N, C-alpha and C positions, 0 to 999 in steps of 0.2 A: 412536830412539823419540821422538815429540813430547811435550812436557810442557804441560799447560794453564797458560795465563798466570796466571789467578787465579780463585778463586772469589768472586763479588761478591754484591750484594743480590739479593733475590728477583725473578725475572723474571715478566713477565705470563703467564698461561696461555694466552690466545688472541691472536694477532698475525698481521698480514698484511703483505705486501711494500707499500711505501709509496715514493713519489718524494721525492727530497731536497729540502727547503724551499728557497726562495730565499735568498741571501746566507748560506748554510750551506756550509761546506767539508766535503768528504768526509773522513772520518777513516780511519785505518789502525789495526789492532789492534796489540797488542804483539808478535804473531807476524809482522807486516809485511803481512799481507793486508788489501785494502780491505774495510772493513766494509759490510755490507748495512744498508738503511734499513728498519725495520718500524714498524708502528702498532699500538697496543693496541686489541684488539677487545672484550674482556670488560669488563662494567661494573664498573669498580674506579675507585679514585681516580686511575688513569692513563688513563682511557678516552679514545681519540683522541689521545693523546700519541704522539709519534714517538722512536725511540731507534736507536742504531747497535748492530748485533750482529756478532760476527766472522762472515765468511763461512764459517770452518771448523765453526762450531756448527751441528750437525744434530741432529734427533731422530727417533725412529720414528714414522712416521705412523699413526693409527688403523687398526686392522685391521677392515675392513668386510665381509670374506668368510671363509669356512672355509679357502680356499686360501691366503689371506695369512697364516694362523697358522702355515704351514710354513715361511715365509720367515725366513731367519735374521735376526736384529736387526742393525741398522747399528753400526758401531764406535763407541766412546765419542767424544765431541767433542774435537777437537784443541785447541780453545781456547775459553774460556767468557768472553771479554772482552764487556762489556756498558756501554753509556753513553747516558745520556738526552740527546736533543736539546732537546725542549720542558721548560719548568719548570713549566707549568701546563695545565689542559684548554683546547682551543679553545672558541670560543663554540658552534659547532655541537654538540660533544660535551656541553658544560655543559647546553645546551638539551635535547638527548636524554636525559641523565641526570634533569634536573628533570622532563621529561614522563614518564619511567619511574616516578619517584617519585611524581608526581601520580597516574598510573594505578594504582600500587600501593596508595596511600592511598584513592583512590576505590573500588577493588575492596575494600579492607579496610572501608570506611565502608558500602559497599553490602552486604556480607556481615553486617556488624554490624547494619545496618538490617533486612536480611532475617531475621536471627536474632531480633531484637526482635519484628519482625512475626509470625513464627511462634510465639514466647513469648506474644505477645499473643492471638494466634488460639487457641493451646492454653488460655490462662487463660479466654478468652471460652467456648470450648466446655465447659470444666469448669464455668464459672459457669452456663451454659444447662443442663447435665445436673443440676447441684445444684438448679437452679430447677425443672426437670421432675421430678426425684424428690420435691421439697417438694410441688409440685402434685398429683402422683400420691398421696402420703402424705395430702394434705388430702382428696382425692376418696375415697380408702379410707375414711378417717375418716367422712366425710359419708355415703358409702353404708352403712357399718357402722352408723351411728347410725340412718339411715333404716331399715334392716332391723331393727334393735332396736325402734324404734318401731311398726313394722308387726307384728312378733312380739307385742309387748306389747298392741297394739290387738286383734289376733286372740284372744289369750289372754284378755283381759277380756271380748270378746263371746262367747267360748265358755263363760266362767265364768257370764255372764249367762244364756245359754241352757241351761245346766247347772242353774242355779237355777230357771229357769223350769220345766224338765222335772220337776225334783225336786218342785216346788211342785204341778205338775199331777198328779203320781204320787201325792203326799200326799192332795190332794183326791178323787181317784178311790178311794184306799184307804179314806178315811173314809166316803164315800158307800157304798162296797161294804160296809164294817163295819155302817153304819147300816141298810142294806137287809136284810143278813143278820140283824141282831138283830130287826128288825121282823117278818121272816118266822118267825123262831123263836118270837116272842111269839104269833103266830097271831092277827093283827088281825081281829076279827069285826065291825067296824063297818059292813061292807057297802060301805066305799070301797075304792079301788084303793090298794094299799099306797103309802106316801108315796114309797117310792123309785122307783115307776113313774111318778110325776106330775112328774118333773123338778124342777129347782132354779128 
């Protein structure tokens, strides 16, 4: 039974096969097998860096179909030996990380700008709505005042007409009473009764 050489530091999540850098001698694992050269693919502090991994270290590939789920898992790794080749990110990797960070910050600032623009647009809409409501309230007040003034004017005119009708009715009643009294007295002067002669 093979025994793992050692459990070492955390390994990159994503890595791909790479070529051996110039002036670097291939290494053998503690188990004696020639190590494979890998390059980190995930955007971490080791992006683009190369490392040696024991050729006996294997892992289950991702299951992309239903049929693969029935496949038995591969055996545990025979050896977990792991050794870095590079000590820092290469220039191209550093540039890609910086560009990714730049795009991420640009996206963040763009989203923040859009959020502020949406907030400002919402505040402007609310301000316009409040302005429209205030204007509508003023219009209602002006219209109500106009209607009240019109109603008061009509009431005053009706009162004037009512007083005129009452004055006319009073005059007619007095004239009728005067004519009735003259007729009852029996005016024998030979003239037409005064109530028939007009005013």
